[in-house]
N, C-alpha and C positions, 0 to 999 in steps of 0.2 A: 485412394488418395483423393482429397477434395480438390476439384479443379475449378472451383468457383472464382471467377475474376470479379473483384469488387468494382463497384461503380462509385463515382464521386458523391452521388446522392446518399450513399450509405455512410458517409463520414459522420453525420450527426448521430447515427445509431452506434457507430464505433465509439464516439465520445461518451454517449450514455452508458454503454457497456463498460468502458474504462472507469467512469465515475462509480458505477455500482461495484465493480470488482475491487477498486481501490479502497473503498470504505468497508468492504467485506471482512469478516473475522478470519477468512482464509488468507488475507494479505498479512503475512507475518514477517518479522525481522528477528532472526535467531530464535524462532519458536514462540515469540510473543506478538500480540496484535500490533501491527505497524502503526495504526493511528494513535494508540496509547504511547508508543515510543516516540512518535513524531510530536505529540502534545508535550511530552516531557522535554524533548529537544527545544521546543519553542519556549517553554517556561525557563529552562536553563539559559537560553539566549536572551531572555527578557523581551520577547516579541509575541504578538498575538497572531501573526500570519507567517506562513511558510510558502515559498515559491519554488516549485519544482520544474525544471526544464528537462524533459525526457530526451530530446534530441541531442542535448549536450551532456547528459548524465550528471546534472548538477542540482543542488538544493541550496537555497539561501534562507537563513544563514547556513554556511557549509557544515557538513559532517560526513565523514567517510563511513560511518555506521550504516548508511542507507545505500551505499554504492550497488550492492547486489540487487536490492529491490528496484532501483532506478534502471539498471540494465535489464532486469526481468520485464518491466513494463514497456521499455523501448522495444525489446524483442517481440513482446506480445502485439504491439501495434504493427510491427513488421509482418506478423502473420495475418493481420487483418487487411492490410493495404500496403502498397509500395511507400516506403518512407520518403521517396523522392516527391511524392504528392504534398508533403507537408513543409511549410515554412516554420511552423511552431507547433509544439506539443507541450502544453503546460498544465500543471495542476497547482491550484492555489488552495491552501488550507487556511481557513479563518476560524480561530477559536473564540472570536467575539463577533459573530455574525449579527446582522440586523434581525430583530424578532418579527419577521414577516411571514413565517410559515409555522403551522402547528407541529409540535413534536408529540409523539405518543406519551401520555402522562405516566405510564408505567416504566418508562426508561429512566435510568438513574445515571447521572453524570452531567457534564457540561456540554451544551449544544455547540456543534461545530459545523462548518459548511465546507464541502469539497466542490470546487469548481474546475471542471476540465475544459480547456480551450484548445481546439485543434484549428489551426489556420492553414488552409490549403494553398497550393501554389497559384491559385486564382484569386487569392486574398479574401476568400469567404471564411468567416468565423463560424465554427460549430461549437456551441457551448452546452454543457450539461452540468447540472448542480444536484447535489445530494446533501441533505441535512440529517444529522444523526447526533447521538450523544457519545461522549467518551470520558475517560478518566486518564490521568497521567499514568504512565507505566509504573507498576509496583510488583516486582517479582514475588513479594511476600503474600500477595492476595490473588495472583494470577496462576493459572495452570498453563504450563509450557506445552506447546504442540510437540508431538513426537516426530513431526516432519523435520525438526531442527537437527542438523548434523551432530551438534554437540550432545543433544539428548540421545540420539541414536547410539553415539559412542559410549555414553554413560550407561545406557541399558545393556549394551554388549559387554562392557566391563563387569557390570553386576552379574550377568549371566555366567561369565567365565569364572568369576570369584566363587559363585555358588557351586559350579561344577568342580572346581578345585577343592573346595571345602568338603564336598560329598566324597570325593576321591580320597581325601586324607582322613575321612571318618569323623569330621567335625560337624 
């Protein structure tokens, strides 16, 4: 078991890791890339920015679709440092960021910026930003992750049906 006791000077690195994991394709909501789902949520709400408060498990504009993701990242922070050290743990997503940083020309989609702000109990702000590209969620063009519980259930049901069919001689 890891017995590493974090130090406050590591909070900036924790913010950076949170930003990187949050924009990662491994961050999914029901098997789909979370950023695409969040972008679709912003478009439906008519806003270009989303604000996430991890300590209070909330997103503005609100949506219960992201509750599990919010809880996951709050718990992740808790594995990195004591939550009591934080006054604020926020993620701001801007789907209309200022064009001040280059983006790889081979990327397709709309530029967005993810800003993670961790404010410790000594009022120090630790900010990390990532810029990337995304598209709105579209299940017709996306491949769903098999990590999703509903996909696992569908695969299990298909397997059972195949076995039944073979047992019945079909």
